[in-house]
C-alpha positions, 0 to 999 in steps of 0.5 A: 469561565465567561465567554469573550464577546467578539469585536465587531469588524468595521465595514469597509466602504464600497468603492464606486467609479464616478462616471457620467457614462454607462456602458452597454451592460449597465444600460441593459440592466437599467432597462430590464429593471425599468421594464420589470417594475413597469410590468408590475405596475401594469398589474402583471404578477411577479412570475409572469413579469419575470417570464416576459423579461427572460424572453427576448422575443417579447421585447418591444421593437423600439427598445434602444440602449443608447445614452441620451445626449444633452439635447435629449435631456434638455427637452425634458428639463423645466425651463422655469427652474433656476 
């Protein structure tokens, strides 16, 4: 007797919330990711970079997790673009 093939189940589309704001947790996670990838690019090994990420005493004093305003963003935008 031949075995029946299982029908593939359709994948559900992931629902996301479309907002222009990040909450504090999202900003912290984004900063951690950027800090980790920067440490890797600077030449740190994965285990050392992870140790620096988990130790909050190693964070720089200037770290801020606030949302940039439009004036902050406009300083870095090219004026030549149309």
